[in-house]
N, C-alpha and C positions, 0 to 999 in steps of 0.2 A: 505494500499499500504505499507505504512512504518515496522507493522508489519510482513508483506510477507518479506521485503526485510530486515529486522535487524536478521529474521530467517536462510536468505539465506547467510548473511555477515557471522555471525556466525556457519554458518558449514562449511565453505572457500572452499566450489564444484562452483568455477566460469564458470567452461569452462564444454559446452553440460550438457549431464544430465539427472535428472528426470524433471528441469523444464522446457528445447526445447524440452523435447520427449512429455510432455504434452501439450506444444503450439501445438507444429506439428499435435499430435491426432487433437485437437482444430481445428486447420484452415484447415486442411485434411475433418473433418468435414462438418464443413461451407462450403467448395469447393466443396463437394462430389467428392474429390478425395480420389485415393486409396493411394497416400503415399503426405507427405508435407514433404521439407528440409530447416532445419533451415542454413541461413547462416548471413553474416555479414552487410549486406545491399544488397538495392534492385538495383544496379547496379552490383554487385558481381553476382545475381541474374539471370540476362542477360547472364552474363559473363561466370557464369558455365555452365548454360544450353547452350551455342554454344559452349561451350569445348563436354559436354556429348554429341551434335553430331557431331562429328564433325568437325567442320568449323572451315576453315584457309584457309591459302593462294591459291590465285586461287579461292576463291569460293566469290558467292555474298549472300547478303538477302537482301531483299529487306523490303523497309520502308517506315515511313511518316519522312516528314522533320519539319513537325509540333508537337514539342515536346521538349520533356529535353532533354539535350546531352547525358547523359546515353545510351540513345536506338540505338545509333548511333556507338558512342565512343566505346561501346562495341563492336560491328564487327568489329571498325578496329584493337582495341588492340589485337583481336584473329587473324590476319591477313588477314582479308576478307574486301570483298568492297561491303560501303553500295550504295545500288541503292536506291533512295530516286522518289518516285512517288506524285501525288498533294493527295490532302484532301478534301473530301465530304466540300460542304462551310456551311450547316447548323449544321453538328455535330461536325465540325474540326475532326473527323477520316478518317481514311485511305480510298482513294477510290478503290474497292476490282478493277473493271474495269481497272483502271490506273493498278495495283499490276499484273494484269493477262498482262496484256499487255508486262510487262516488263521481263517477264519470258524469261530468256535465259538455254542454258547446264549449266551453272553453278553455276543456282538461286539452294542455299541448303535451303534455308528457308525465309518463310515470317513472318514480325514481327510488326503485329500492335499495335497500343498503344489503351487503354480505355483511351481517354481522358476525363479531369474533372470529372472523376466518373462514363463516361456514353461508356457501351461495346460497340466496335469494331463490325461490323459484323461478328461474326468468322465465321459463316454457309459459309458466301459466299464464302470466303477462301479454305473451306473446298472442296467445292461446285464444285468451278473454279478451284484447283487445289491441288483435289484431291491426288497425291502424293509425293507435299512438304511439308515439315513439317511446323508447325504453332504452333510460341514464342509469346503466348500473353503476352504482356506486361501491368502486369493489377497492378503498381505500384501505380497508382491514383483510384483504383475502387472496392477492396478488400468488398465483400457484393455486389458488384452490379450485375441486375440477368436481362436475355435478354428471352424472347421467341421464342424460336425456338424448329418448329417442333411440335406447339402446346404445349410446356414443357417449364418452366421457367427455366432457363439455369444460372449459379451459373458463375460469374468471376476466371475462371482459369481452366474450368470442362472442356469442350469440346477441350481445344489448345492439343498439343502435350504436350508443358509443359507451364505453367504460372509462373509467376513473383510478386513476391509482395513487396512491401518497406514498413516499417516500420517508416521513417525519421519520427522527433516529429511533424509535418504541417501536416500529412497525418492524414484522419480520425480516423484509428489508428494508431497510434505514440507511438514509445517507448519515452524513457527517452537519448535518443542519437541515434544512427544507428541500421539499423538490417533489415533483408530481408527473404524473404521464395518461396521457389521453390514446386510448386504440378506437379502432373501428375498421371495419369494412368498405365503408363508402367513402371513393376518392373524393366527391364534391364537398363533403364532411371537414376530411385530413386538410384541403388545401384551404379552405376557409378559417379552421384552427390553426393552422401554420401562419396565417395570416394575422389573426387578430392575436396571435402571443407577441408578436413585432408590432406592438400602435397600427396594427390594421395595413401591412403592406411590407410585399416580401423584396419589395426591391426600394434600395437604399434613399430615403426623404422622399417615396413616394408612396404615399397611403389611400386606400381606395376605401375605405372606413376607419372610422373609431375603432382603437383595439385598446390593447394592451400592453404595457411591459411585465411580461410573465415568461420569460425565457429560465431554463434549467443549465446551473452555471455547471463548467465544464468539469471542475473541480465536482463537483457532486454525482457528476458521470463515470465519470474515473473510480470514484472511490464504489458508486453501485456495478458498473461491471466484474473490477473486482470478487466483488461478494456472491454477485449475479448467483454464482454457479454450486454456491453450499448452498443454494436457498433451500433446493427440496429436500436435503440433510436436515437440514435446523427445523423445518417444519415434521418432518419424522420424527426424532426426537422430544419435539415440542407432543405430536400424537402419541407417545409412549409416556410418558410424563403424566402426559390426561389420563390416559390407560391406566397408570400405575396409582393416581390419585381415587379415580373411579370407585376402585378394587374398593381402595383401602376406606374410602367414606361411604360406602352403598349400604350399610348396615345400619344409618344414622338417620334417624324415622322423620329427626327437622330440618333435613339437606336434601336437595333433589339435585344430583352431579348434572351436565351438561348432556344434553339428547343433541343426537348430531343423524339428520336425517339418512335412513338407507342411501341415498341418491347421492349421498355429498362425502368429498372425498377432505375434511376441513385443514385449514391450516395452524387451526388454536390459537386466533390471535390473543389472544384471553381466554383463561379456560374460568369460566364464571357459574357460580353454584346461586341457587338460590336456599336462602337461608333465614329458615324463624328464629326473628332475635336477632334480626341480623346486624342492629345498631352494636348490641351489646358484643356481640361476636367481632366486630370489628376494634372492640375497645379492648376486647379479652387479648386479639391476634397485636395490638399495636402495644400491648404490654409485654408481650415477650418478642417483640419486635422484628415481627414477621411480616413480612412487605403484604399488603391486601392494597386494592382499589375497589373502588364505586362506578361502574358505566351502566346506567346512568343517573343521577339520584334525584333528577327533575325532568320529566319527559318536556319536550320541546312545546308542545300545545298548553303549558304553565308558566313557561316561562314569561316573566314579565315582560317582555319587548314585542311575546307576540300576542297580548292579552286584547288586541284590537279586530282579532281573526275572531271573539268571542265563544273559544270553548269552556265551556265549565267542567270542574272536575266530576269525575267519574262519568265522561263522555268518549274514553278511553281506558276503560278499567285493566284488560289485557298489560298496555304499558303501565298505568301507575301502579297496579302490585306487584310487577317487575323491578321500577322503579325504588320500591319499598323492601325490595328482597336480596337483590341480587350482590354480589359481591366474589370479587374475580382474585385469584391467589398466583405466586408466585408459578410459572408455567414455561418461562424462557431455556433454551435446549442446551445449555453448561451447568444446569442444574444438577449434583449429584445425587446419589441415592440418601447420604444420610442428613442431607439437607431439603430433602421432600420429604423424608420421614420427621423433619424437626416441625415443618407447617402439618403434617396429617397429627401428631401429636399435639399442635398447639389446638388443634381446631377440635381432634375429640377430648381433649382433657377442656374443654369448654362445656361441652354437651354431657361429659360424664358427672359434671355438680352436681 
């Protein structure tokens, strides 16, 4: 890594260029996509996708309330209205039937999220809403796959546009922010490349007003070196998750993660449902066992979205999940004694 970065620093070629082009080719191959377009962050990937589809004021985009803020924040920031629908209680992913029921003449896209590394049922949206574009927020699922029509399908492969994040905590994380957009559509790809550089592919000529959202060459170099290790890291996460599942399955107050049989998850987070969640978190903190809550307040209940008019209880599954979920350490370098320490800490709380 240091040798590669030193070579790049010596070259002084920091903006786009060969490292970014090579990473784009690598991510396109991984995702089985015709095009991959690097950008400055996973948030920008969503924003650029919405802009490339001309989604804006007066339009609606259906999405989940149980995800990171950027999913709905980008919809708001292009002037459109986020339309929240509830989640499936087992996978935490958006409920396709609820999404279909929310379609109106103003619906311009559906934006499912592959939460915690497990793909949403992308094929359901394409079947149930065939005329509505699908923007797959795959920020947490690069390298995940799902069996669709008997074929293993990669995250980002079949949606109209798929988006990835390279935030450092992701399975494939950079040394700072970074993002990527994938698509099979030539027209969308050309526009996305234009939008990320102020709306023009020719220097100082601008076909439209775009953004400054370029993936740094330094980040691309880091990610290219890490990419060959991604599947091995994801497999280690799956093994760690399986070890937790076996060790915690007999605790009645805990529900271990459910993986749809059609999915191969990359386990971006190992998230359990726990009764007395807040007390469990205090117990883990006291024992200095890392944990986090993704997400403590669903998006439809965030103060900034009060104008949408959603009331408490309008998304019961998302609201229940927010009260129960807690994520435990699952990163691939965990040794067996560390996993046992986490397990012992959890078990000691419920055995009191």
